[in-house]
C-alpha positions in Angstrom: -3.2 22.8 -6.1 -5.3 21.5 -9.1 -8.0 18.9 -8.5 -7.3 15.3 -9.6 -7.9 15.8 -13.4 -4.8 14.4 -15.0 -2.7 11.2 -13.4 0.6 12.4 -13.2 2.7 12.6 -10.2 3.3 16.2 -9.1 2.9 17.2 -5.4 2.8 14.8 -2.5 -1.3 16.4 -2.2 -1.8 15.5 -6.0 -0.1 11.9 -5.9 -2.8 11.0 -2.8 -5.6 12.3 -4.2 -4.9 10.6 -7.2 -3.7 7.3 -5.0 -7.0 7.4 -3.6 -9.2 8.3 -6.9 -6.9 5.4 -8.6 -6.4 2.7 -5.6 
C-alpha cells in the first residue's frame, strides 16, 4: 500500500489515511 501521496479514493486504508491527513 503506497503512502498518502495523492488524494484519491483507493482502498479503505488509503481513504482512512487521506481523511486523517486532510480532515
